N, C-alpha and C positions, 0 to 999 in steps of 0.2 A: 505494499499498500503506501510505502514512501517513497520519494522520485532519487533519481541517481543522481542527487546531492552535487552536481555539475554545474556552477553558474554558465548561461550560454555562451559562448566565444562569440561576441558585437563584432570583432575585427574581422573574421572568417563570416559572416554573415553580410556584413558593408561590401565584403572585394564579390559574395555571390549574390548581393541583388544589383552592382553597377555590372555585372557578367549578363544578368538575364536583362536588364535593361535594354543591352545591348543585343542580347537576341530577339528582344522585341521588335530590333527596329528602333530603338532610340537612341539618344547622345548623351551617356549619364550627365556628357559636361555643361550642356548648356543649363543657360541659367536658372530654370526651373526646377532644375534635377541636380543641382549642384549638392546639398545636401540631403539629395533622398535615401541614397542608399545607407546612411549613417541613421536616418528617422524613419527607417522598416525598419533595420536590425536593431534597435530599442526598444522599439515598438514591440515586436516580435519574440525579443528576450523577456521584456511584460506580460506580453500575454502567453508567454510557456512557464511562467517561474514555477508554477504550480509543481514540478520537476523536483524541486529544492526544499520541497516543502515536508514536515516529517510530521505522523499525525500526531503521535505521541508526546515532539516538543509542542505540538500546537496546542494539544487539551493542557498540556501543564497542570497536573493534579486537578483541572475543573469537576473531578465529579464529587457530587457530595449525598450523602446518605442520605437517606430521608422514608419515610411512612408516610407515599404516597401512590396508589396503584389505579390514578386516574388516566387515559391518555393528555400526553404533553404533544402539541400540536407549532409548526413556527412553519406559516404560509409565504406565499407569492414572493420568498428571495430570487432576488432579480442574478442573471447568469448572466453569463456570456462568454464563450467557449470555442474553438477553432475545429473544422472537421478536419479530420486525419488525411479525409479521402483527398480534398482539391484544396486544402488549405484555404478557406471562406470561413466566414463569424457565422455560430449559430447561437441563438440567443433570448430567453422565456424565461419563464416561472420556477422555482420547487420549490415544493409543499412536501414537508416531512412530517411525520406523527410517530411516535412511541407508548409504549405501553411498559414505563419503568419497573426495575427489577428491585425495589432497596435501593436506584440510587438514582440522582437525575446530571445533565450536565448542564455547563453553564450555558443559556438560550444562546449568548454570540457567538459561540462556539461554533453552532451548527451553523451558519453560514458561513464559516472561516472551513469549515470541510467541504460542504457545494464548492466553493473557492477554490481550494486544493486542486479537485480534482478537475472543475471546468479548467482552467490553467494549465493543459495540458490537451495537447491535440485528439482528437475526442471523438466516439460515436454518441449519440445521445444514448441508446439502449445500456451501452457502456459505463457511462458517468454515471446514471441512474442506481444501476445495482452495486457500482463503489459504494455511492452514499450510503445507500442504504446497507449495504455489508459493513463498515465502516463503524458504526452506528451501532449495526448490532453486536460485532467483534467487542467493543470499546466498552459496551453500557450489560452487556450481558442482560439484554432490555426482553421480558416479555413476547415482545412484539417490535415489529417498525413497519411503517407502509413510507414509501417513495415515489410524487409519482412528479413527472415537467415535461411543463409546455415548454416547445418551444420550435424557434423559425429558423429554417433552414436558407441561407444567401446562394447556397447550393446549388438548393429548389428555382429560390427567385428571381437570380441575375441571369443561369443558366440554365441549360436542361430545359426540364420544362418551363419555365419560368411561369411560375402560381406561386403569386406574387400573398395571397392570402392565408396557405395551409399550413396549418397548426399542425406541429408531430406531438404527440400525447405517449409517453413510456411511463410504465409502474413498473415497483420492486415487489412485494407484499413477503415480511417474512414471519415467523411464528404465528400470535395470534392474528394474526394482521392478514395471514393464506387462510389457516385453520379454522378462525369462527368468521361464516358472513356476517354475521349481526357489528361484528367491530370492525370490520373494513366498509364494509356500510356507512356506518355512524364516521370514521374519519372521510369520505370520498365528500359528504355529504357537507362534514365543517369547513374544508376545502374550498369548498363551493360560496358557503354568504358572503355579506358582502362583507368588505373587513373594516376594521374599526378607521373609523372619520368619513368614509361614504357617505354620500348622500343616501338617502333611505328612497 
């Protein structure tokens, strides 16, 4: 679940972007493109920083013993990722729920776990499973549910060119898989109006 720990090689990326611009028929030396290789290299390094993150370090002991056995949900977590097939972005929202087993995790850690896996070259299906399995393993939860809704630029800008298509994936573990009532409660709760929204 951890990354390889190595920071991106920005110099190598810069050189590759310069070559790519040339291969596309552009002139990397022209005024508008002079700093583009460096900008793209830094952007790619930022967008794939999840490879350098370690889940245990991220959690940093933020698991708290508590007698609470009702569902905990963090929904509408914004994320951005990069499709590993075309290196184009996909983005959307993640909804996470779990049933505690004598301990809970600090709420801010759940979006951080999402970001850790989103900031790698990904496919939506694997991203969904990685988030669910990580929470299940680290919390020893009675159940975990994760739903990801995303738009993919590889579908919007090329290929079928469908701008309004949303891909939805889910991973249900433990009681979220074995208990239909638990799963249904989770799915209903993540569809309700968010706090602060108009009625």
